[in-house]
Structure formats: C-alpha cells, structure tokens
PADO-834803 format. One record per atom (N, C-alpha, C): residue number from 1; residue in one letter; chain; x, y, z; atom name. Coordinates in nm, 2 decimals, m for minus. Atoms other than C-alpha are relative to their C-alpha. Layout:
> NUM	A	A	X	Y	Z	CA;
...
***
This chain:
> 1	X	A	0.03	m0.05	m0.13	N;
> 1	X	A	m0.39	1.55	1.94	CA;
> 1	X	A	0.08	m0.07	0.10	C;
> 2	X	A	m0.08	0.06	m0.11	N;
> 2	X	A	m0.18	1.49	2.25	CA;
> 2	X	A	m0.09	m0.07	0.10	C;
> 3	X	A	0.07	0.07	m0.10	N;
> 3	X	A	m0.28	1.25	2.52	CA;
> 3	X	A	m0.01	0.09	0.13	C;
> 4	X	A	0.00	m0.07	m0.13	N;
> 4	X	A	m0.38	1.38	2.87	CA;
> 4	X	A	0.12	m0.05	0.07	C;
> 5	X	A	m0.11	0.03	m0.08	N;
> 5	X	A	m0.12	1.37	3.13	CA;
> 5	X	A	m0.01	m0.15	0.05	C;
> 6	X	A	0.00	0.14	m0.04	N;
> 6	X	A	m0.04	1.00	3.20	CA;
> 6	X	A	0.04	m0.01	0.15	C;
> 7	X	A	m0.02	0.02	m0.14	N;
> 7	X	A	m0.04	0.88	3.55	CA;
> 7	X	A	0.13	m0.08	0.03	C;
> 8	X	A	m0.12	0.07	m0.03	N;
> 8	X	A	0.28	0.76	3.72	CA;
> 8	X	A	m0.02	m0.15	0.01	C;
> 9	X	A	0.02	0.15	0.00	N;
> 9	X	A	0.34	0.38	3.70	CA;
> 9	X	A	0.09	m0.05	0.11	C;
> 10	X	A	m0.08	0.07	m0.11	N;
> 10	X	A	0.45	0.17	4.00	CA;
> 10	X	A	0.08	m0.10	m0.07	C;
> 11	X	A	m0.10	0.09	0.07	N;
> 11	X	A	0.76	m0.02	3.89	CA;
> 11	X	A	m0.04	m0.14	0.00	C;
> 12	X	A	0.04	0.14	m0.01	N;
> 12	X	A	0.63	m0.35	4.02	CA;
> 12	X	A	m0.13	m0.04	m0.08	C;
> 13	X	A	0.12	0.03	0.07	N;
> 13	X	A	0.31	m0.31	3.82	CA;
> 13	X	A	0.00	0.05	m0.15	C;
> 14	X	A	m0.02	m0.06	0.14	N;
> 14	X	A	0.45	m0.18	3.48	CA;
> 14	X	A	m0.07	m0.08	m0.10	C;
> 15	X	A	0.07	0.08	0.10	N;
> 15	X	A	0.30	m0.47	3.29	CA;
> 15	X	A	m0.15	0.01	0.00	C;
> 16	X	A	0.15	m0.02	0.00	N;
> 16	X	A	m0.05	m0.36	3.39	CA;
> 16	X	A	m0.03	0.14	m0.07	C;
> 17	X	A	0.02	m0.13	0.07	N;
> 17	X	A	0.00	m0.02	3.20	CA;
> 17	X	A	m0.10	m0.02	m0.12	C;
> 18	X	A	0.09	0.01	0.11	N;
> 18	X	A	m0.29	0.03	2.96	CA;
> 18	X	A	0.07	0.03	m0.13	C;
> 19	X	A	m0.07	m0.02	0.13	N;
> 19	X	A	m0.18	0.01	2.59	CA;
> 19	X	A	m0.10	m0.02	m0.11	C;
> 20	X	A	0.07	0.02	0.13	N;
> 20	X	A	m0.31	0.00	2.23	CA;
> 20	X	A	0.09	m0.08	m0.09	C;
> 21	X	A	m0.08	0.08	0.09	N;
> 21	X	A	m0.18	m0.28	2.01	CA;
> 21	X	A	m0.08	m0.07	m0.11	C;
> 22	X	A	0.07	0.08	0.10	N;
> 22	X	A	m0.26	m0.46	1.69	CA;
> 22	X	A	m0.08	0.09	m0.10	C;
> 23	X	A	0.07	m0.09	0.09	N;
> 23	X	A	m0.42	m0.15	1.52	CA;
> 23	X	A	0.04	0.14	0.03	C;
> 24	X	A	m0.03	m0.14	m0.03	N;
> 24	X	A	m0.38	0.22	1.49	CA;
> 24	X	A	m0.09	0.05	0.11	C;
> 25	X	A	0.07	m0.06	m0.11	N;
> 25	X	A	m0.49	0.42	1.79	CA;
> 25	X	A	m0.12	0.08	m0.05	C;
> 26	X	A	0.12	m0.08	0.03	N;
> 26	X	A	m0.83	0.59	1.79	CA;
> 26	X	A	0.00	0.12	0.10	C;
> 27	X	A	0.02	m0.11	m0.09	N;
> 27	X	A	m0.93	0.92	1.96	CA;
> 27	X	A	m0.04	m0.05	0.14	C;
> 28	X	A	0.05	0.06	m0.13	N;
> 28	X	A	m1.10	0.70	2.23	CA;
> 28	X	A	0.12	m0.05	0.07	C;
> 29	X	A	m0.12	0.05	m0.07	N;
> 29	X	A	m0.76	0.53	2.30	CA;
> 29	X	A	0.08	0.11	0.06	C;
> 30	X	A	m0.07	m0.12	m0.05	N;
> 30	X	A	m0.59	0.87	2.34	CA;
> 30	X	A	m0.07	0.05	0.12	C;
> 31	X	A	0.08	m0.06	m0.11	N;
> 31	X	A	m0.87	1.00	2.56	CA;
> 31	X	A	0.01	m0.09	0.13	C;
> 32	X	A	m0.01	0.10	m0.11	N;
> 32	X	A	m0.85	0.68	2.78	CA;
> 32	X	A	0.14	m0.01	0.06	C;
> 33	X	A	m0.14	0.01	m0.05	N;
> 33	X	A	m0.47	0.71	2.82	CA;
> 33	X	A	0.07	m0.13	m0.04	C;
> 34	X	A	m0.06	0.13	0.04	N;
> 34	X	A	m0.40	0.38	2.64	CA;
> 34	X	A	0.08	0.03	m0.13	C;
> 35	X	A	m0.08	m0.04	0.11	N;
> 35	X	A	m0.23	0.57	2.35	CA;
> 35	X	A	0.04	0.14	0.02	C;
> 36	X	A	m0.06	m0.13	m0.02	N;
> 36	X	A	m0.02	0.88	2.33	CA;
> 36	X	A	m0.03	0.10	m0.12	C;
> 37	X	A	0.02	m0.09	0.11	N;
> 37	X	A	m0.08	1.01	1.98	CA;
> 37	X	A	m0.10	m0.06	m0.10	C;
> 38	X	A	0.10	0.04	0.10	N;
> 38	X	A	m0.33	0.99	1.69	CA;
> 38	X	A	0.05	0.04	m0.14	C;
> 39	X	A	m0.04	m0.03	0.13	N;
> 39	X	A	m0.22	0.97	1.33	CA;
> 39	X	A	m0.13	0.01	m0.09	C;
> 40	X	A	0.13	0.00	0.07	N;
> 40	X	A	m0.56	0.88	1.18	CA;
> 40	X	A	0.02	m0.03	m0.15	C;
> 41	X	A	0.00	0.03	0.14	N;
> 41	X	A	m0.65	0.77	0.83	CA;
> 41	X	A	0.08	m0.13	m0.03	C;
> 42	X	A	m0.07	0.12	0.04	N;
> 42	X	A	m0.49	0.49	0.63	CA;
> 42	X	A	0.15	0.01	0.00	C;
> 43	X	A	m0.14	m0.02	0.00	N;
> 43	X	A	m0.14	0.64	0.67	CA;
> 43	X	A	0.07	m0.07	0.12	C;
> 44	X	A	m0.06	0.06	m0.12	N;
> 44	X	A	m0.08	0.45	1.00	CA;
> 44	X	A	m0.03	m0.15	0.00	C;
> 45	X	A	0.02	0.14	m0.03	N;
> 45	X	A	m0.03	0.08	1.07	CA;
> 45	X	A	0.07	m0.03	0.13	C;
> 46	X	A	m0.06	0.04	m0.12	N;
> 46	X	A	0.05	m0.09	1.39	CA;
> 46	X	A	0.13	m0.08	m0.02	C;
> 47	X	A	m0.12	0.08	0.00	N;
> 47	X	A	0.40	m0.23	1.45	CA;
> 47	X	A	m0.01	m0.12	0.09	C;
> 48	X	A	0.01	0.13	m0.07	N;
> 48	X	A	0.42	m0.59	1.56	CA;
> 48	X	A	0.10	m0.01	0.12	C;
> 49	X	A	m0.09	0.01	m0.11	N;
> 49	X	A	0.57	m0.56	1.91	CA;
> 49	X	A	m0.09	m0.03	0.12	C;
> 50	X	A	0.08	0.03	m0.12	N;
> 50	X	A	0.45	m0.70	2.25	CA;
> 50	X	A	0.00	0.13	0.08	C;
> 51	X	A	0.02	m0.12	m0.09	N;
> 51	X	A	0.31	m0.41	2.46	CA;
> 51	X	A	m0.08	m0.04	0.12	C;
> 52	X	A	m0.09	m0.11	m0.02	N;
> 52	X	A	0.35	m0.27	2.71	CA;
> 52	X	A	0.14	m0.06	m0.01	C;
> 53	X	A	m0.14	0.04	0.02	N;
> 53	X	A	0.73	m0.28	2.66	CA;
> 53	X	A	0.09	0.10	0.06	C;
> 54	X	A	m0.10	m0.09	m0.06	N;
> 54	X	A	1.02	m0.13	2.86	CA;
> 54	X	A	0.10	0.04	m0.11	C;
> 55	X	A	m0.10	m0.05	0.09	N;
> 55	X	A	1.26	0.09	2.67	CA;
> 55	X	A	0.08	0.11	0.07	C;
> 56	X	A	m0.08	m0.11	m0.05	N;
> 56	X	A	1.52	0.36	2.72	CA;
> 56	X	A	m0.01	0.11	m0.10	C;
> 57	X	A	0.01	m0.11	0.09	N;
> 57	X	A	1.46	0.70	2.56	CA;
> 57	X	A	0.13	0.08	0.02	C;
> 58	X	A	m0.13	m0.08	0.00	N;
> 58	X	A	1.79	0.88	2.47	CA;
> 58	X	A	m0.03	0.13	m0.06	C;
> 59	X	A	0.02	m0.13	0.05	N;
> 59	X	A	1.76	1.25	2.43	CA;
> 59	X	A	0.12	0.03	m0.10	C;
> 60	X	A	m0.11	m0.02	0.11	N;
> 60	X	A	1.95	1.34	2.10	CA;
> 60	X	A	0.08	0.12	0.03	C;
> 61	X	A	m0.08	m0.12	m0.02	N;
> 61	X	A	2.06	1.68	2.23	CA;
> 61	X	A	0.09	m0.02	0.13	C;
> 62	X	A	m0.07	0.00	m0.12	N;
> 62	X	A	2.16	1.61	2.59	CA;
> 62	X	A	0.07	m0.14	0.03	C;
> 63	X	A	m0.05	0.14	m0.03	N;
> 63	X	A	2.23	1.23	2.58	CA;
> 63	X	A	m0.06	m0.06	0.12	C;
> 64	X	A	0.07	0.05	m0.12	N;
> 64	X	A	2.01	1.19	2.89	CA;
> 64	X	A	m0.08	m0.12	m0.03	C;
> 65	X	A	0.08	0.12	0.02	N;
> 65	X	A	1.86	0.84	2.92	CA;
> 65	X	A	m0.11	m0.01	0.10	C;
> 66	X	A	0.11	0.00	m0.08	N;
> 66	X	A	1.52	0.80	3.06	CA;
> 66	X	A	m0.08	m0.14	m0.02	C;
> 67	X	A	0.08	0.12	0.01	N;
> 67	X	A	1.34	0.46	3.13	CA;
> 67	X	A	m0.15	0.04	m0.04	C;
> 68	X	A	0.13	m0.03	0.04	N;
> 68	X	A	1.00	0.46	2.96	CA;
> 68	X	A	m0.08	m0.14	m0.02	C;
> 69	X	A	0.08	0.11	0.04	N;
> 69	X	A	0.71	0.22	2.89	CA;
> 69	X	A	m0.07	0.03	m0.13	C;
> 70	X	A	0.07	m0.02	0.13	N;
> 70	X	A	0.59	0.19	2.53	CA;
> 70	X	A	m0.14	m0.06	0.02	C;
> 71	X	A	0.14	0.04	m0.01	N;
> 71	X	A	0.21	0.18	2.52	CA;
> 71	X	A	m0.06	0.00	m0.14	C;
> 72	X	A	0.05	m0.01	0.14	N;
> 72	X	A	0.17	0.23	2.14	CA;
> 72	X	A	0.12	m0.01	m0.10	C;
> 73	X	A	m0.10	0.01	0.10	N;
> 73	X	A	0.37	0.14	1.83	CA;
> 73	X	A	m0.06	0.01	m0.14	C;
> 74	X	A	0.05	m0.01	0.14	N;
> 74	X	A	0.27	0.27	1.48	CA;
> 74	X	A	0.10	0.05	m0.09	C;
***
C-alpha cells in the first residue's frame, strides 16, 4: 500500500522529518507518513543507515536528478 501524500519539508528542518528505522515498517508507520511502503512478513529487514538521510534520486530514463530525504530503508 502506498503512503498518503507526504507534506513538503522546509530545507532548514529536514532533520525533523518523521522516519521509520531499525525495523520493517508497519501499516501504522505508512498511515502516519513515517514510511512510504509496506512489504510485510518476514521477507523484509531494515537496512542499517542513519535516518532521515539526504540523497539524490536519478531518474534512469531522463537522467533528471532530484534531492530527496530517505525516511525508510528496507
């Protein structure tokens, strides 16, 4: 299930962005906006990364680069 539309983040407050870390996301995390996706079951494990985390998303088709904030890593 996809997350609800996430709210814009003020650049100077990006480190206050809600996130889910240390465990797979739950439906409650997705509903609250602190996770973007839900895998469910034993198939998912959390990746050890400090969140929230700044990153650059590169579109494979267009090459367009977009700054993003990672709020979940599984």
